[in-house]
C-alpha positions as a Python dict, from the first residue, in 0.01 Angstrom:
ca = {
    (1, 'X'): (0, 0, 0),
    (2, 'X'): (357, -174, 73),
    (3, 'X'): (329, -383, -91),
    (4, 'X'): (194, -264, -338),
    (5, 'X'): (502, -38, -361),
    (6, 'X'): (759, -304, -232),
    (7, 'X'): (660, -548, -595),
    (8, 'X'): (691, -219, -772),
    (9, 'X'): (1019, -141, -619),
    (10, 'X'): (1148, -582, -705),
    (11, 'X'): (971, -562, -1041),
    (12, 'X'): (1159, -254, -1206),
    (13, 'X'): (1521, -398, -998),
    (14, 'X'): (1510, -754, -1143),
    (15, 'X'): (1736, -818, -1404),
    (16, 'X'): (1542, -886, -1749),
    (17, 'X'): (1534, -1292, -1842),
    (18, 'X'): (1506, -1153, -2200),
    (19, 'X'): (1458, -1433, -2488),
    (20, 'X'): (1720, -1503, -2812),
    (21, 'X'): (1500, -1462, -3140),
    (22, 'X'): (1329, -1802, -3095),
    (23, 'X'): (1355, -2055, -3444),
    (24, 'X'): (1017, -2204, -3387),
    (25, 'X'): (1183, -2547, -3544),
    (26, 'X'): (1428, -2665, -3335),
    (27, 'X'): (1140, -2846, -3137),
    (28, 'X'): (1223, -3070, -3417),
    (29, 'X'): (880, -3160, -3459),
    (30, 'X'): (793, -3241, -3164),
    (31, 'X'): (381, -3153, -3125),
    (32, 'X'): (344, -3192, -2685),
    (33, 'X'): (734, -2936, -2639),
    (34, 'X'): (488, -2740, -2930),
    (35, 'X'): (188, -2743, -2706),
    (36, 'X'): (393, -2684, -2397),
    (37, 'X'): (530, -2330, -2539),
    (38, 'X'): (223, -2232, -2700),
    (39, 'X'): (2, -2191, -2379),
    (40, 'X'): (323, -2009, -2196),
    (41, 'X'): (305, -1796, -2436),
    (42, 'X'): (-45, -1716, -2426),
    (43, 'X'): (1, -1660, -2029),
    (44, 'X'): (265, -1434, -2109),
    (45, 'X'): (162, -1287, -2476),
    (46, 'X'): (-197, -1244, -2357),
    (47, 'X'): (-422, -875, -2285),
    (48, 'X'): (-311, -708, -1930),
    (49, 'X'): (-504, -446, -1870),
    (50, 'X'): (-408, -275, -1550),
    (51, 'X'): (-721, -57, -1483),
    (52, 'X'): (-1035, -124, -1282),
    (53, 'X'): (-1330, -201, -1380),
    (54, 'X'): (-1463, 145, -1310),
    (55, 'X'): (-1509, 369, -1658),
    (56, 'X'): (-1231, 721, -1628),
    (57, 'X'): (-1548, 946, -1827),
    (58, 'X'): (-1512, 1057, -2171),
    (59, 'X'): (-1205, 1386, -1976),
    (60, 'X'): (-1046, 1000, -1856),
    (61, 'X'): (-710, 927, -1974),
    (62, 'X'): (-441, 636, -1873),
    (63, 'X'): (-137, 655, -2070),
    (64, 'X'): (233, 450, -1880),
    (65, 'X'): (503, 209, -1965),
    (66, 'X'): (457, -99, -1794),
    (67, 'X'): (677, -435, -1798),
    (68, 'X'): (492, -810, -1735),
    (69, 'X'): (706, -1109, -1615),
    (70, 'X'): (579, -1447, -1646),
    (71, 'X'): (696, -1776, -1489),
    (72, 'X'): (652, -2017, -1777),
    (73, 'X'): (577, -2262, -1616),
    (74, 'X'): (519, -2551, -1881),
    (75, 'X'): (875, -2457, -2104),
    (76, 'X'): (1097, -2330, -1934),
    (77, 'X'): (1371, -2645, -1999),
    (78, 'X'): (1287, -2560, -2391),
    (79, 'X'): (1369, -2284, -2472),
    (80, 'X'): (1744, -2316, -2435),
    (81, 'X'): (1649, -2527, -2749),
    (82, 'X'): (1407, -2287, -2863),
    (83, 'X'): (1699, -1952, -2797),
    (84, 'X'): (1982, -2086, -2700),
    (85, 'X'): (1993, -1900, -2416),
    (86, 'X'): (1857, -2089, -2025),
    (87, 'X'): (1563, -1886, -1969),
    (88, 'X'): (1251, -1937, -1746),
    (89, 'X'): (1094, -1603, -1717),
    (90, 'X'): (966, -1383, -2018),
    (91, 'X'): (1015, -1009, -1935),
    (92, 'X'): (783, -829, -2213),
    (93, 'X'): (819, -438, -2196),
    (94, 'X'): (485, -206, -2315),
    (95, 'X'): (397, 141, -2383),
    (96, 'X'): (-35, 90, -2262),
    (97, 'X'): (-288, 427, -2362),
    (98, 'X'): (-694, 376, -2284),
    (99, 'X'): (-902, 653, -2306),
    (100, 'X'): (-1242, 696, -2206),
    (101, 'X'): (-1590, 704, -2370),
    (102, 'X'): (-1948, 807, -2309),
    (103, 'X'): (-2190, 529, -2206),
    (104, 'X'): (-1918, 381, -1929),
    (105, 'X'): (-1711, 258, -2260),
    (106, 'X'): (-1326, 262, -2201),
    (107, 'X'): (-1074, 146, -2489),
    (108, 'X'): (-684, 17, -2510),
    (109, 'X'): (-365, -34, -2695),
    (110, 'X'): (-98, -161, -2625),
    (111, 'X'): (210, -224, -2823),
    (112, 'X'): (566, -444, -2757),
    (113, 'X'): (961, -461, -2866),
    (114, 'X'): (1127, -687, -2634),
    (115, 'X'): (1436, -572, -2638),
    (116, 'X'): (1719, -783, -2852),
    (117, 'X'): (1459, -1038, -2936),
    (118, 'X'): (1252, -1091, -3265),
    (119, 'X'): (900, -1054, -3004),
    (120, 'X'): (715, -750, -3128),
    (121, 'X'): (338, -800, -3003),
    (122, 'X'): (16, -549, -3013),
    (123, 'X'): (-340, -562, -2842),
    (124, 'X'): (-663, -366, -2694),
    (125, 'X'): (-881, -363, -2589),
    (126, 'X'): (-1292, -280, -2450),
    (127, 'X'): (-1391, -224, -2132),
    (128, 'X'): (-1737, -148, -2067),
    (129, 'X'): (-1884, -76, -1660),
    (130, 'X'): (-2223, -220, -1725),
    (131, 'X'): (-2229, -150, -1297),
    (132, 'X'): (-2033, 226, -1237),
    (133, 'X'): (-1966, 207, -952),
    (134, 'X'): (-1976, 504, -681),
    (135, 'X'): (-1950, 657, -378),
    (136, 'X'): (-2054, 353, -173),
    (137, 'X'): (-2101, 74, -463),
    (138, 'X'): (-1909, -71, -633),
    (139, 'X'): (-1794, -69, -1021),
    (140, 'X'): (-1887, -384, -1299),
    (141, 'X'): (-1720, -410, -1612),
    (142, 'X'): (-1689, -674, -1915),
    (143, 'X'): (-1393, -700, -2137),
    (144, 'X'): (-1281, -771, -2458),
    (145, 'X'): (-983, -752, -2614),
    (146, 'X'): (-699, -901, -2827),
    (147, 'X'): (-340, -970, -2920),
    (148, 'X'): (-65, -1094, -3165),
    (149, 'X'): (240, -1178, -3229),
    (150, 'X'): (472, -1060, -3449),
    (151, 'X'): (805, -1073, -3564),
    (152, 'X'): (874, -1432, -3535),
    (153, 'X'): (858, -1601, -3832),
    (154, 'X'): (795, -1960, -3736),
    (155, 'X'): (490, -1864, -3597),
    (156, 'X'): (151, -1661, -3583),
    (157, 'X'): (39, -1617, -3355),
    (158, 'X'): (-312, -1415, -3128),
    (159, 'X'): (-471, -1482, -2797),
    (160, 'X'): (-850, -1340, -2791),
    (161, 'X'): (-1002, -1230, -2376),
    (162, 'X'): (-1306, -1225, -2195),
    (163, 'X'): (-1354, -1072, -1855),
    (164, 'X'): (-1527, -955, -1566),
    (165, 'X'): (-1345, -743, -1295),
    (166, 'X'): (-1453, -516, -994),
    (167, 'X'): (-1325, -231, -758),
    (168, 'X'): (-1392, -20, -559),
    (169, 'X'): (-1216, 363, -542),
    (170, 'X'): (-1059, 417, -135),
    (171, 'X'): (-951, 795, -195),
    (172, 'X'): (-628, 767, -440),
    (173, 'X'): (-612, 466, -380),
    (174, 'X'): (-827, 82, -618),
    (175, 'X'): (-772, -266, -568),
    (176, 'X'): (-974, -411, -831),
    (177, 'X'): (-1015, -815, -876),
    (178, 'X'): (-1160, -1068, -1226),
    (179, 'X'): (-1177, -1382, -1358),
    (180, 'X'): (-1226, -1480, -1742),
    (181, 'X'): (-1155, -1662, -1958),
    (182, 'X'): (-827, -1677, -2267),
    (183, 'X'): (-808, -1846, -2601),
    (184, 'X'): (-519, -1844, -2792),
    (185, 'X'): (-483, -1996, -3189),
    (186, 'X'): (-89, -2014, -3241),
    (187, 'X'): (38, -2191, -3639),
    (188, 'X'): (340, -2240, -3682),
    (189, 'X'): (591, -2269, -4006),
    (190, 'X'): (473, -2624, -4236),
    (191, 'X'): (885, -2597, -4276),
    (192, 'X'): (909, -2685, -3906),
    (193, 'X'): (657, -3061, -3859),
    (194, 'X'): (449, -2865, -3624),
    (195, 'X'): (34, -2841, -3629),
    (196, 'X'): (-94, -2563, -3596),
    (197, 'X'): (-263, -2607, -3142),
    (198, 'X'): (-596, -2451, -3079),
    (199, 'X'): (-678, -2397, -2698),
    (200, 'X'): (-845, -2160, -2369),
    (201, 'X'): (-712, -2092, -2009),
    (202, 'X'): (-886, -1972, -1764),
    (203, 'X'): (-821, -1644, -1592),
    (204, 'X'): (-754, -1570, -1288),
    (205, 'X'): (-631, -1165, -1209),
    (206, 'X'): (-563, -897, -901),
    (207, 'X'): (-396, -587, -859),
    (208, 'X'): (-434, -212, -746),
    (209, 'X'): (-443, 142, -872),
    (210, 'X'): (-241, 437, -718),
    (211, 'X'): (-315, 754, -798),
    (212, 'X'): (-95, 988, -689),
    (213, 'X'): (-163, 1277, -916),
    (214, 'X'): (111, 1368, -1209),
    (215, 'X'): (130, 984, -1124),
    (216, 'X'): (-3, 737, -1184),
    (217, 'X'): (85, 318, -998),
    (218, 'X'): (-61, 61, -1139),
    (219, 'X'): (57, -329, -1018),
    (220, 'X'): (-141, -714, -1138),
    (221, 'X'): (-126, -1006, -1033),
    (222, 'X'): (-282, -1291, -1364),
    (223, 'X'): (-233, -1667, -1356),
    (224, 'X'): (-333, -1770, -1761),
    (225, 'X'): (-349, -2140, -1727),
    (226, 'X'): (-114, -2293, -1481),
    (227, 'X'): (193, -1943, -1574),
    (228, 'X'): (164, -1698, -1274),
    (229, 'X'): (253, -1378, -1421),
    (230, 'X'): (306, -940, -1244),
    (231, 'X'): (287, -684, -1401),
    (232, 'X'): (358, -328, -1321),
    (233, 'X'): (267, -21, -1494),
    (234, 'X'): (417, 373, -1406),
    (235, 'X'): (255, 705, -1604),
    (236, 'X'): (-3, 922, -1559),
    (237, 'X'): (-363, 876, -1567),
    (238, 'X'): (-669, 1095, -1508),
}
């Protein structure tokens, strides 16, 4: 629990490193550089659930504000060219909501508008806890997800994800972990002289949810491709 709280405070107090308006044309037609940028965007903008595998049930509801910090593993040196700012980490704030449905199915969605940039992002998930878990047994769930980037005039970008996760609650504290695959489609404007890139990246994530009654706190570490992400979410879950 101490590690969870330390991570939450550290990210909450971190000074956001935010990209300015993204100019894909500034890459000058360098396809390899565009691929590097696209892979890091796939890591940063793919779906981050920040929820355990167990279903919330038909009355369950989760609403939170979150932020994801992603290390730009492949493209940090290129962001000064893209935006005019030296950036090694990308911060993406989100408003996230998840609702329980019958048959141990949950549905979720988020929306993001990154301050001081042209980045806007939305996405959703459908998750089924085919092993709902219990007092002694963990829950296991499969999830499909999508995200879509908007606002960047020279770039059409989206991701699709499929993962499996496991979680086990201990009173107020529920750790979880999962693995999956993320497929990204990155299509630049023809005027940039660049070609579209489509690729997949493996995903590994581990996190924990702490429910304090009126307040819910979740934290998650994610490695998609070569980039590491850390996320926190503060809100309500019941």
